[in-house]
LUMLUMDREN-2810 file (N, C-alpha, C; in Angstrom, 1 decimal):
<atoms>
<atom><aa>M</aa><ch>A</ch><at>N</at><xx>-11.8</xx><yy>-31.2</yy><zz>-10.0</zz></atom>
<atom><aa>M</aa><ch>A</ch><at>CA</at><xx>-11.4</xx><yy>-30.1</yy><zz>-10.7</zz></atom>
<atom><aa>M</aa><ch>A</ch><at>C</at><xx>-11.9</xx><yy>-28.7</yy><zz>-10.6</zz></atom>
<atom><aa>E</aa><ch>A</ch><at>N</at><xx>-13.2</xx><yy>-28.7</yy><zz>-10.4</zz></atom>
<atom><aa>E</aa><ch>A</ch><at>CA</at><xx>-13.9</xx><yy>-27.1</yy><zz>-10.2</zz></atom>
<atom><aa>E</aa><ch>A</ch><at>C</at><xx>-13.3</xx><yy>-26.7</yy><zz>-8.8</zz></atom>
<atom><aa>S</aa><ch>A</ch><at>N</at><xx>-12.9</xx><yy>-27.5</yy><zz>-7.9</zz></atom>
<atom><aa>S</aa><ch>A</ch><at>CA</at><xx>-12.6</xx><yy>-26.8</yy><zz>-6.6</zz></atom>
<atom><aa>S</aa><ch>A</ch><at>C</at><xx>-10.8</xx><yy>-26.3</yy><zz>-6.8</zz></atom>
<atom><aa>V</aa><ch>A</ch><at>N</at><xx>-10.1</xx><yy>-27.1</yy><zz>-7.7</zz></atom>
<atom><aa>V</aa><ch>A</ch><at>CA</at><xx>-8.9</xx><yy>-26.6</yy><zz>-8.0</zz></atom>
<atom><aa>V</aa><ch>A</ch><at>C</at><xx>-8.9</xx><yy>-25.2</yy><zz>-8.9</zz></atom>
<atom><aa>E</aa><ch>A</ch><at>N</at><xx>-10.1</xx><yy>-25.1</yy><zz>-9.6</zz></atom>
<atom><aa>E</aa><ch>A</ch><at>CA</at><xx>-10.2</xx><yy>-23.8</yy><zz>-10.4</zz></atom>
<atom><aa>E</aa><ch>A</ch><at>C</at><xx>-10.3</xx><yy>-22.7</yy><zz>-9.6</zz></atom>
<atom><aa>C</aa><ch>A</ch><at>N</at><xx>-11.1</xx><yy>-23.0</yy><zz>-8.6</zz></atom>
<atom><aa>C</aa><ch>A</ch><at>CA</at><xx>-11.7</xx><yy>-22.1</yy><zz>-7.5</zz></atom>
<atom><aa>C</aa><ch>A</ch><at>C</at><xx>-10.6</xx><yy>-21.8</yy><zz>-6.9</zz></atom>
<atom><aa>A</aa><ch>A</ch><at>N</at><xx>-9.6</xx><yy>-22.6</yy><zz>-6.3</zz></atom>
<atom><aa>A</aa><ch>A</ch><at>CA</at><xx>-8.7</xx><yy>-22.1</yy><zz>-5.5</zz></atom>
<atom><aa>A</aa><ch>A</ch><at>C</at><xx>-7.7</xx><yy>-21.3</yy><zz>-6.4</zz></atom>
<atom><aa>V</aa><ch>A</ch><at>N</at><xx>-7.4</xx><yy>-21.8</yy><zz>-7.3</zz></atom>
<atom><aa>V</aa><ch>A</ch><at>CA</at><xx>-6.4</xx><yy>-20.7</yy><zz>-8.3</zz></atom>
<atom><aa>V</aa><ch>A</ch><at>C</at><xx>-7.0</xx><yy>-19.6</yy><zz>-8.4</zz></atom>
<atom><aa>L</aa><ch>A</ch><at>N</at><xx>-8.4</xx><yy>-19.4</yy><zz>-8.8</zz></atom>
<atom><aa>L</aa><ch>A</ch><at>CA</at><xx>-8.9</xx><yy>-17.9</yy><zz>-8.9</zz></atom>
<atom><aa>L</aa><ch>A</ch><at>C</at><xx>-8.8</xx><yy>-17.4</yy><zz>-7.4</zz></atom>
<atom><aa>S</aa><ch>A</ch><at>N</at><xx>-9.3</xx><yy>-17.6</yy><zz>-6.3</zz></atom>
<atom><aa>S</aa><ch>A</ch><at>CA</at><xx>-9.1</xx><yy>-17.1</yy><zz>-5.1</zz></atom>
<atom><aa>S</aa><ch>A</ch><at>C</at><xx>-7.7</xx><yy>-16.8</yy><zz>-4.9</zz></atom>
<atom><aa>L</aa><ch>A</ch><at>N</at><xx>-6.7</xx><yy>-17.4</yy><zz>-5.3</zz></atom>
<atom><aa>L</aa><ch>A</ch><at>CA</at><xx>-5.1</xx><yy>-17.1</yy><zz>-4.9</zz></atom>
<atom><aa>L</aa><ch>A</ch><at>C</at><xx>-4.9</xx><yy>-16.0</yy><zz>-5.9</zz></atom>
<atom><aa>H</aa><ch>A</ch><at>N</at><xx>-5.3</xx><yy>-15.9</yy><zz>-7.0</zz></atom>
<atom><aa>H</aa><ch>A</ch><at>CA</at><xx>-5.2</xx><yy>-14.7</yy><zz>-8.2</zz></atom>
<atom><aa>H</aa><ch>A</ch><at>C</at><xx>-5.7</xx><yy>-13.6</yy><zz>-7.3</zz></atom>
<atom><aa>Y</aa><ch>A</ch><at>N</at><xx>-7.0</xx><yy>-13.6</yy><zz>-7.0</zz></atom>
<atom><aa>Y</aa><ch>A</ch><at>CA</at><xx>-7.7</xx><yy>-12.2</yy><zz>-6.5</zz></atom>
<atom><aa>Y</aa><ch>A</ch><at>C</at><xx>-6.8</xx><yy>-12.1</yy><zz>-4.8</zz></atom>
<atom><aa>L</aa><ch>A</ch><at>N</at><xx>-6.2</xx><yy>-13.1</yy><zz>-4.6</zz></atom>
<atom><aa>L</aa><ch>A</ch><at>CA</at><xx>-5.5</xx><yy>-12.7</yy><zz>-3.0</zz></atom>
<atom><aa>L</aa><ch>A</ch><at>C</at><xx>-4.2</xx><yy>-12.3</yy><zz>-3.3</zz></atom>
<atom><aa>Q</aa><ch>A</ch><at>N</at><xx>-3.8</xx><yy>-12.6</yy><zz>-4.6</zz></atom>
<atom><aa>Q</aa><ch>A</ch><at>CA</at><xx>-2.3</xx><yy>-11.9</yy><zz>-5.0</zz></atom>
<atom><aa>Q</aa><ch>A</ch><at>C</at><xx>-2.7</xx><yy>-10.4</yy><zz>-5.3</zz></atom>
<atom><aa>R</aa><ch>A</ch><at>N</at><xx>-3.8</xx><yy>-10.1</yy><zz>-6.1</zz></atom>
<atom><aa>R</aa><ch>A</ch><at>CA</at><xx>-4.2</xx><yy>-8.6</yy><zz>-6.6</zz></atom>
<atom><aa>R</aa><ch>A</ch><at>C</at><xx>-4.4</xx><yy>-8.1</yy><zz>-5.4</zz></atom>
<atom><aa>F</aa><ch>A</ch><at>N</at><xx>-5.4</xx><yy>-8.3</yy><zz>-4.6</zz></atom>
<atom><aa>F</aa><ch>A</ch><at>CA</at><xx>-5.3</xx><yy>-7.4</yy><zz>-3.2</zz></atom>
<atom><aa>F</aa><ch>A</ch><at>C</at><xx>-4.2</xx><yy>-7.0</yy><zz>-2.4</zz></atom>
<atom><aa>Y</aa><ch>A</ch><at>N</at><xx>-3.1</xx><yy>-8.1</yy><zz>-2.2</zz></atom>
<atom><aa>Y</aa><ch>A</ch><at>CA</at><xx>-2.0</xx><yy>-8.0</yy><zz>-1.5</zz></atom>
<atom><aa>Y</aa><ch>A</ch><at>C</at><xx>-1.2</xx><yy>-7.1</yy><zz>-2.2</zz></atom>
<atom><aa>I</aa><ch>A</ch><at>N</at><xx>-1.1</xx><yy>-7.1</yy><zz>-3.5</zz></atom>
<atom><aa>I</aa><ch>A</ch><at>CA</at><xx>-0.2</xx><yy>-6.0</yy><zz>-4.4</zz></atom>
<atom><aa>I</aa><ch>A</ch><at>C</at><xx>-0.9</xx><yy>-4.4</yy><zz>-4.1</zz></atom>
<atom><aa>T</aa><ch>A</ch><at>N</at><xx>-2.2</xx><yy>-4.7</yy><zz>-4.2</zz></atom>
<atom><aa>T</aa><ch>A</ch><at>CA</at><xx>-3.0</xx><yy>-3.1</yy><zz>-4.2</zz></atom>
<atom><aa>T</aa><ch>A</ch><at>C</at><xx>-2.6</xx><yy>-2.9</yy><zz>-2.7</zz></atom>
<atom><aa>F</aa><ch>A</ch><at>N</at><xx>-2.8</xx><yy>-3.7</yy><zz>-1.7</zz></atom>
<atom><aa>F</aa><ch>A</ch><at>CA</at><xx>-2.4</xx><yy>-3.0</yy><zz>-0.2</zz></atom>
<atom><aa>F</aa><ch>A</ch><at>C</at><xx>-1.0</xx><yy>-2.8</yy><zz>0.1</zz></atom>
<atom><aa>S</aa><ch>A</ch><at>N</at><xx>-0.1</xx><yy>-3.3</yy><zz>-0.7</zz></atom>
<atom><aa>S</aa><ch>A</ch><at>CA</at><xx>1.3</xx><yy>-3.0</yy><zz>-0.5</zz></atom>
<atom><aa>S</aa><ch>A</ch><at>C</at><xx>1.5</xx><yy>-1.5</yy><zz>-1.3</zz></atom>
<atom><aa>C</aa><ch>A</ch><at>N</at><xx>1.0</xx><yy>-1.2</yy><zz>-2.4</zz></atom>
<atom><aa>C</aa><ch>A</ch><at>CA</at><xx>1.0</xx><yy>0.1</yy><zz>-3.0</zz></atom>
<atom><aa>C</aa><ch>A</ch><at>C</at><xx>0.2</xx><yy>1.0</yy><zz>-2.2</zz></atom>
<atom><aa>V</aa><ch>A</ch><at>N</at><xx>-0.8</xx><yy>1.0</yy><zz>-1.6</zz></atom>
<atom><aa>V</aa><ch>A</ch><at>CA</at><xx>-1.4</xx><yy>1.7</yy><zz>-0.7</zz></atom>
<atom><aa>V</aa><ch>A</ch><at>C</at><xx>-0.5</xx><yy>2.1</yy><zz>0.4</zz></atom>
<atom><aa>E</aa><ch>A</ch><at>N</at><xx>0.1</xx><yy>1.2</yy><zz>1.0</zz></atom>
<atom><aa>E</aa><ch>A</ch><at>CA</at><xx>0.9</xx><yy>1.3</yy><zz>2.1</zz></atom>
<atom><aa>E</aa><ch>A</ch><at>C</at><xx>2.0</xx><yy>1.9</yy><zz>1.9</zz></atom>
<atom><aa>L</aa><ch>A</ch><at>N</at><xx>2.7</xx><yy>1.7</yy><zz>0.6</zz></atom>
<atom><aa>L</aa><ch>A</ch><at>CA</at><xx>3.8</xx><yy>2.7</yy><zz>0.4</zz></atom>
<atom><aa>L</aa><ch>A</ch><at>C</at><xx>3.5</xx><yy>4.2</yy><zz>0.0</zz></atom>
<atom><aa>M</aa><ch>A</ch><at>N</at><xx>2.3</xx><yy>4.1</yy><zz>-0.7</zz></atom>
<atom><aa>M</aa><ch>A</ch><at>CA</at><xx>1.9</xx><yy>5.9</yy><zz>-0.8</zz></atom>
<atom><aa>M</aa><ch>A</ch><at>C</at><xx>1.7</xx><yy>6.2</yy><zz>0.6</zz></atom>
<atom><aa>L</aa><ch>A</ch><at>N</at><xx>0.9</xx><yy>5.9</yy><zz>1.6</zz></atom>
<atom><aa>L</aa><ch>A</ch><at>CA</at><xx>0.9</xx><yy>6.4</yy><zz>2.9</zz></atom>
<atom><aa>L</aa><ch>A</ch><at>C</at><xx>2.1</xx><yy>6.5</yy><zz>3.4</zz></atom>
<atom><aa>K</aa><ch>A</ch><at>N</at><xx>3.3</xx><yy>5.7</yy><zz>3.4</zz></atom>
<atom><aa>K</aa><ch>A</ch><at>CA</at><xx>4.4</xx><yy>6.0</yy><zz>3.9</zz></atom>
<atom><aa>K</aa><ch>A</ch><at>C</at><xx>5.0</xx><yy>7.5</yy><zz>3.1</zz></atom>
<atom><aa>I</aa><ch>A</ch><at>N</at><xx>4.9</xx><yy>7.4</yy><zz>2.1</zz></atom>
<atom><aa>I</aa><ch>A</ch><at>CA</at><xx>5.4</xx><yy>8.4</yy><zz>1.3</zz></atom>
<atom><aa>I</aa><ch>A</ch><at>C</at><xx>4.7</xx><yy>9.6</yy><zz>1.6</zz></atom>
<atom><aa>V</aa><ch>A</ch><at>N</at><xx>3.5</xx><yy>9.8</yy><zz>1.6</zz></atom>
<atom><aa>V</aa><ch>A</ch><at>CA</at><xx>2.6</xx><yy>10.7</yy><zz>2.3</zz></atom>
<atom><aa>V</aa><ch>A</ch><at>C</at><xx>3.0</xx><yy>11.4</yy><zz>3.7</zz></atom>
<atom><aa>K</aa><ch>A</ch><at>N</at><xx>3.1</xx><yy>10.3</yy><zz>4.5</zz></atom>
<atom><aa>K</aa><ch>A</ch><at>CA</at><xx>3.6</xx><yy>10.7</yy><zz>6.0</zz></atom>
<atom><aa>K</aa><ch>A</ch><at>C</at><xx>4.9</xx><yy>11.3</yy><zz>5.9</zz></atom>
<atom><aa>R</aa><ch>A</ch><at>N</at><xx>6.0</xx><yy>10.7</yy><zz>5.2</zz></atom>
<atom><aa>R</aa><ch>A</ch><at>CA</at><xx>7.4</xx><yy>11.2</yy><zz>5.3</zz></atom>
<atom><aa>R</aa><ch>A</ch><at>C</at><xx>7.2</xx><yy>12.8</yy><zz>4.5</zz></atom>
<atom><aa>A</aa><ch>A</ch><at>N</at><xx>6.4</xx><yy>12.9</yy><zz>3.9</zz></atom>
<atom><aa>A</aa><ch>A</ch><at>CA</at><xx>6.2</xx><yy>14.4</yy><zz>2.8</zz></atom>
<atom><aa>A</aa><ch>A</ch><at>C</at><xx>5.5</xx><yy>15.4</yy><zz>3.9</zz></atom>
<atom><aa>N</aa><ch>A</ch><at>N</at><xx>5.0</xx><yy>15.0</yy><zz>4.6</zz></atom>
<atom><aa>N</aa><ch>A</ch><at>CA</at><xx>4.0</xx><yy>15.7</yy><zz>5.9</zz></atom>
<atom><aa>N</aa><ch>A</ch><at>C</at><xx>5.2</xx><yy>16.1</yy><zz>6.7</zz></atom>
<atom><aa>F</aa><ch>A</ch><at>N</at><xx>5.9</xx><yy>15.1</yy><zz>7.3</zz></atom>
<atom><aa>F</aa><ch>A</ch><at>CA</at><xx>7.0</xx><yy>15.3</yy><zz>8.2</zz></atom>
<atom><aa>F</aa><ch>A</ch><at>C</at><xx>7.8</xx><yy>16.1</yy><zz>7.8</zz></atom>
<atom><aa>D</aa><ch>A</ch><at>N</at><xx>8.4</xx><yy>16.2</yy><zz>6.8</zz></atom>
<atom><aa>D</aa><ch>A</ch><at>CA</at><xx>9.3</xx><yy>17.1</yy><zz>5.9</zz></atom>
<atom><aa>D</aa><ch>A</ch><at>C</at><xx>9.0</xx><yy>18.3</yy><zz>6.1</zz></atom>
<atom><aa>A</aa><ch>A</ch><at>N</at><xx>7.8</xx><yy>18.7</yy><zz>5.5</zz></atom>
<atom><aa>A</aa><ch>A</ch><at>CA</at><xx>7.0</xx><yy>20.0</yy><zz>5.3</zz></atom>
<atom><aa>A</aa><ch>A</ch><at>C</at><xx>6.9</xx><yy>20.5</yy><zz>6.9</zz></atom>
<atom><aa>F</aa><ch>A</ch><at>N</at><xx>6.5</xx><yy>19.6</yy><zz>7.8</zz></atom>
<atom><aa>F</aa><ch>A</ch><at>CA</at><xx>6.4</xx><yy>19.9</yy><zz>9.1</zz></atom>
<atom><aa>F</aa><ch>A</ch><at>C</at><xx>7.7</xx><yy>20.6</yy><zz>9.9</zz></atom>
<atom><aa>A</aa><ch>A</ch><at>N</at><xx>8.6</xx><yy>19.5</yy><zz>9.5</zz></atom>
<atom><aa>A</aa><ch>A</ch><at>CA</at><xx>10.1</xx><yy>20.1</yy><zz>10.1</zz></atom>
<atom><aa>A</aa><ch>A</ch><at>C</at><xx>10.5</xx><yy>21.2</yy><zz>9.5</zz></atom>
<atom><aa>S</aa><ch>A</ch><at>N</at><xx>10.4</xx><yy>21.5</yy><zz>8.2</zz></atom>
<atom><aa>S</aa><ch>A</ch><at>CA</at><xx>10.7</xx><yy>22.7</yy><zz>7.4</zz></atom>
<atom><aa>S</aa><ch>A</ch><at>C</at><xx>10.2</xx><yy>23.8</yy><zz>8.1</zz></atom>
<atom><aa>V</aa><ch>A</ch><at>N</at><xx>9.1</xx><yy>23.9</yy><zz>8.3</zz></atom>
<atom><aa>V</aa><ch>A</ch><at>CA</at><xx>8.2</xx><yy>24.9</yy><zz>8.6</zz></atom>
<atom><aa>V</aa><ch>A</ch><at>C</at><xx>8.4</xx><yy>25.2</yy><zz>10.3</zz></atom>
<atom><aa>S</aa><ch>A</ch><at>N</at><xx>8.9</xx><yy>24.2</yy><zz>11.0</zz></atom>
<atom><aa>S</aa><ch>A</ch><at>CA</at><xx>9.3</xx><yy>24.2</yy><zz>12.4</zz></atom>
<atom><aa>S</aa><ch>A</ch><at>C</at><xx>10.9</xx><yy>25.2</yy><zz>12.6</zz></atom>
<atom><aa>A</aa><ch>A</ch><at>N</at><xx>11.3</xx><yy>24.6</yy><zz>11.5</zz></atom>
<atom><aa>A</aa><ch>A</ch><at>CA</at><xx>12.9</xx><yy>25.0</yy><zz>11.5</zz></atom>
<atom><aa>A</aa><ch>A</ch><at>C</at><xx>12.8</xx><yy>26.5</yy><zz>11.1</zz></atom>
<atom><aa>G</aa><ch>A</ch><at>N</at><xx>11.9</xx><yy>26.7</yy><zz>10.2</zz></atom>
<atom><aa>G</aa><ch>A</ch><at>CA</at><xx>11.7</xx><yy>28.2</yy><zz>9.7</zz></atom>
<atom><aa>G</aa><ch>A</ch><at>C</at><xx>11.2</xx><yy>29.3</yy><zz>10.6</zz></atom>
<atom><aa>H</aa><ch>A</ch><at>N</at><xx>10.6</xx><yy>28.9</yy><zz>11.8</zz></atom>
<atom><aa>H</aa><ch>A</ch><at>CA</at><xx>10.1</xx><yy>29.7</yy><zz>12.7</zz></atom>
<atom><aa>H</aa><ch>A</ch><at>C</at><xx>10.7</xx><yy>29.8</yy><zz>14.2</zz></atom>
</atoms>
């Protein structure tokens, strides 16, 4: 019984970690795109 509870708990933490990782990955993509756009506009300006 305890092993099932442990498995459910670890699955819950794994899910939370995955969601957090996905959010971080998405933020990094947005930041990279924003930096690239800024760099492109600066390059076009000069």
